[in-house]
C-alpha positions in Angstrom: 87.2 144.1 68.3 87.6 140.7 69.4 87.6 137.5 67.5 87.1 135.4 70.5 83.9 133.1 70.1 81.4 132.2 72.9 83.0 128.9 73.5 86.8 129.8 73.3 87.4 129.8 77.1 85.9 126.2 77.3 87.8 125.1 74.4 91.0 126.5 76.0 90.2 125.1 79.5 89.6 121.7 77.9 92.8 121.8 76.0 94.8 122.9 79.1 93.3 120.1 81.2 94.3 117.7 78.4 97.9 118.9 78.7 97.9 118.7 82.6 100.4 115.8 82.5 102.9 118.4 81.4 102.4 120.3 84.7 103.2 117.1 86.5 106.2 116.5 84.2 107.5 120.1 84.9 107.3 119.5 88.7 109.1 116.3 88.5 112.0 118.0 86.2 112.1 120.9 88.6 112.7 118.5 91.6 115.2 116.3 89.6 117.2 119.3 88.7 117.3 120.7 92.2 116.0 124.0 90.8 114.1 125.2 94.0 117.3 124.7 96.0 119.6 126.8 93.7 117.1 129.7 93.6 117.6 131.6 96.7 115.9 134.7 98.2 117.4 136.9 95.3 115.7 137.0 91.8 117.7 135.2 89.3 117.9 134.9 85.4 117.4 131.5 83.7 120.9 131.7 82.5 122.4 131.7 85.9 120.2 129.0 87.2 121.2 126.8 84.2 124.7 127.1 85.1 123.9 126.0 88.6 121.8 123.0 87.7 123.9 122.0 84.5 120.8 122.6 82.0 120.5 124.4 78.6 119.6 127.8 79.5 116.7 128.2 76.6 115.1 125.0 77.8 115.3 125.8 81.4 113.5 129.2 80.7 110.8 127.3 78.9 110.6 125.0 82.0 110.3 127.9 84.3 107.6 129.8 82.1 105.5 126.6 82.2 105.8 126.3 86.1 105.0 130.0 86.5 101.7 129.5 84.7 100.8 126.9 87.5 102.0 129.4 90.2 105.1 127.3 91.0 107.9 130.1 90.6 107.1 133.7 89.5 108.7 136.0 87.0 109.5 139.7 87.6 109.1 142.3 85.0 112.9 142.3 84.4 112.7 138.6 83.4 114.1 137.3 86.7 112.7 134.3 88.6 111.6 134.2 92.1 110.2 131.9 94.7 106.4 131.4 95.5 104.8 129.5 98.4 104.4 126.6 96.3 108.0 126.5 95.0 109.4 126.8 98.6 107.9 123.5 99.3 110.3 121.8 96.9 113.3 123.2 98.8 115.4 120.7 100.9 115.5 123.2 103.8 111.7 123.7 104.0 110.0 122.3 107.1 107.1 121.2 105.0 109.1 120.1 102.0 107.2 117.8 99.4 109.7 117.0 96.7 109.8 113.4 97.5 106.0 113.3 97.3 106.0 114.9 94.0 108.5 112.3 92.7 106.4 109.5 94.1 103.4 110.8 92.2 105.2 111.2 89.1 107.4 108.1 89.0 108.1 107.1 85.3 105.9 103.8 85.7 102.8 105.7 86.5 102.5 107.3 82.9 101.8 103.9 81.4 99.2 103.3 83.9 97.4 106.4 83.4 97.1 105.8 79.8 95.1 102.5 80.6 92.6 104.1 82.9 89.8 103.3 80.6 90.5 99.7 81.1 90.3 99.9 84.8 87.2 101.8 84.7 85.7 99.1 82.4 86.7 96.3 84.8 86.8 98.0 88.0 90.2 96.6 88.8 93.9 97.5 88.6 96.0 97.4 85.6 99.4 97.3 87.3 99.8 93.5 87.3 98.6 93.2 83.6 101.3 96.1 82.7 104.3 95.2 84.9 103.7 91.5 85.7 103.4 91.6 89.5 101.5 92.9 92.5 102.1 96.5 93.1 104.0 96.8 96.5 106.0 93.5 96.1 106.9 94.6 92.4 108.1 98.1 93.5 110.1 96.8 96.2 111.8 93.9 94.5 112.0 95.3 90.8 112.4 99.0 91.3 114.4 99.5 94.6 115.0 103.1 93.7 111.4 103.8 93.3 110.7 102.0 96.7 113.3 104.3 98.3 111.3 107.3 97.0 108.2 106.0 98.3 109.6 105.5 101.7 111.0 109.2 101.7 107.5 110.4 100.3 105.6 108.7 103.1 108.0 110.0 105.7 107.2 113.5 104.2 103.5 112.9 104.1 103.6 111.6 107.8 105.6 114.7 108.8 103.3 117.1 107.2 100.0 115.9 108.6 101.3 114.4 112.0 100.9 117.7 113.9 97.4 118.4 112.5 96.1 114.8 113.3 97.6 115.0 116.8 95.9 118.3 117.5 92.6 116.9 116.2 92.8 113.7 118.3 92.8 114.2 122.1 93.8 111.2 124.2 92.4 112.0 127.5 91.6 109.0 129.6 93.8 106.7 127.3 96.9 104.6 128.6 97.8 103.1 125.4 97.5 104.2 121.6 98.7 101.9 118.6 99.3 103.3 115.2 98.5 100.5 112.9 100.3 100.7 109.7 102.0 103.8 111.1 105.1 103.9 109.0 108.1 105.4 110.7 106.0 106.8 113.6 105.8 110.4 113.1 102.1 110.5 114.0 102.9 108.1 117.0 105.7 110.5 118.2 103.5 113.5 117.9 100.6 111.9 119.8 103.1 110.9 122.6 104.6 114.3 122.7 101.3 115.9 123.1 100.1 113.2 125.9 102.9 112.7 128.2 100.9 110.1 130.3 100.2 107.8 127.2 102.3 104.9 126.1 102.3 103.9 122.2 102.7 101.0 119.7 104.1 101.5 116.2 102.9 98.5 114.1 104.0 98.1 110.5 105.9 95.7 108.2 109.3 94.6 109.8 111.4 96.7 107.2 109.3 99.7 108.1 109.4 99.4 111.8 113.3 98.9 111.5 113.5 102.6 110.2 111.3 104.1 112.9 111.8 107.6 113.9 114.9 108.0 116.2 112.6 109.4 119.0 111.0 105.9 119.2 113.9 103.8 119.0 116.3 102.9 121.9 118.1 106.1 123.2 115.3 108.3 121.8 113.4 110.8 124.0 110.2 108.7 123.7 111.6 105.0 123.7 110.6 104.5 127.1 107.0 105.0 126.4 107.0 103.4 122.7 107.0 99.7 121.6 107.8 98.7 118.0 105.9 95.8 116.6 106.3 94.2 113.3 103.2 92.5 111.7 100.6 92.5 109.0 97.2 94.1 110.1 95.5 92.0 107.6 96.5 89.0 109.8 96.5 90.4 113.3 96.8 93.5 115.4 98.2 94.1 118.9 95.7 93.5 121.6 95.3 95.5 125.1 95.1 98.9 123.4 92.8 101.9 124.5 93.1 103.7 121.0 93.7 102.3 117.7 94.7 104.6 114.8 94.5 103.9 111.2 95.7 106.7 109.0 95.4 106.4 105.3 95.7 102.5 105.1 92.0 101.6 104.4 92.2 102.6 100.8 93.4 99.0 99.8 90.5 97.2 98.4 87.4 96.9 100.4 87.8 93.2 101.1 91.1 93.8 102.8 89.8 96.9 104.6 87.0 94.8 106.0 89.3 92.1 107.0 91.4 94.8 109.1 88.5 96.3 110.6 87.1 92.7 111.5 90.5 92.0 113.3 89.9 95.1 115.3 86.5 93.9 116.1 87.7 90.4 117.2 90.8 92.0 119.2 89.6 95.1 120.9 87.9 95.4 124.1 84.4 96.6 124.3 84.5 100.5 124.2 88.0 100.7 122.7 88.2 103.8 120.5 89.0 103.1 116.9 90.3 106.3 115.0 90.3 106.4 111.1 91.9 109.2 109.1 91.3 109.3 105.3 90.8 111.4 102.4 87.2 111.7 101.4 86.3 112.4 97.7 83.2 114.0 98.2 83.6 116.3 101.3 86.0 119.2 101.8 88.1 121.7 99.5 90.5 118.9 98.8 88.2 117.0 96.5 90.5 117.6 93.4 93.4 115.8 95.2 91.4 113.1 96.6 89.5 112.1 93.5 92.9 111.9 91.6 94.4 109.9 94.5 91.3 107.7 94.1 91.9 106.8 90.5 95.7 106.2 91.1 94.6 103.7 93.6 92.2 102.0 91.4 95.1 101.8 88.8 97.7 100.5 91.2 96.0 98.1 93.7 92.3 98.3 92.7 91.9 100.3 95.9 89.9 103.6 96.4 89.6 106.7 98.4 86.1 106.6 99.7 83.0 108.8 99.9 82.0 109.9 103.3 79.0 107.7 103.4 81.0 104.7 101.7 83.6 104.7 104.4 81.1 105.1 107.1 79.1 102.1 105.9 82.4 100.0 105.7 83.1 100.9 109.3 79.7 100.1 110.6 79.6 96.9 108.6 82.5 95.7 110.3 80.6 96.1 113.7 82.1 99.2 114.9 79.9 102.1 116.3 80.5 105.4 114.7 80.7 108.3 117.3 82.0 111.3 115.3 83.2 112.6 112.1 85.2 115.8 111.8 87.7 117.5 109.5 91.4 117.4 110.2 92.4 119.8 107.5 91.3 120.7 104.1 91.9 117.3 102.6 91.6 114.8 105.5 88.9 113.6 107.8 88.9 111.8 111.2 86.2 109.1 111.9 86.0 108.2 115.6 84.3 104.8 116.3 84.2 102.3 119.4 84.4 98.6 119.4 81.2 96.7 120.3 
């Protein structure tokens, strides 16, 4: 005989979701402790792991149990813990490591913002400035330099993780030059140049970002003779004389700034120039849970958004570009290909 009521699964589901911040905090703690790195290929007890990461054994066991409930680590019948496909992504030796992205998404200042989400929903504006007294990116880089360093490392991991997928989805046949606008350290540009030996590339981003470009693109690198590093702000101007412009995950600012950037393309590009936009869509594909959460985070921090499919297409067309194709890159990114009028 069971005492479960007809609504008990729903009650439990709602309460679990209400405590989902605990999952985020547990992931952050695992990264800060270096837990994935000290757990090797041999199953280990919490006591031995606690010694390795200098933690309280009982508290660490409780953390591990929480993470196993979310599929991050697993526990054997003998009470030893082992890796899963998820936990291996937190290891320093993983080619697809995401530990710095986990830290960036769970930085301590984010908790206060999430608690004020209702304010952002009421106003449609960010609450970052009201909470911390400054514009998001400027404040992070000047007041929280350690967090800014986490951001830079996180963007490097994000770029490494998706560069190959985007390069595979973007043939450059017939193009002589490609410019990655807001391209960070240039991992996507490097992937494009490696796949297209006859193409030259431009990496365009803030001066401090370009200064730390991938070694393959800098003097002495294997792609340096085909790469040009340019510093600037795409809201002010973009490089001219380019066959293909690539904008990856930079149009989620606010719509006004995005329209300015796309307007700069229309004013600068030759007729027929290809314009490629890679973004997360909140209403298309299996990555919607991730994209919708990122959409709200962008609302909180910069008043920006992750777009719907139709919303992004409308923004692109309103700028004067002609949409030619929309196709998925992977489970959480889409590629829009357009041309300049």
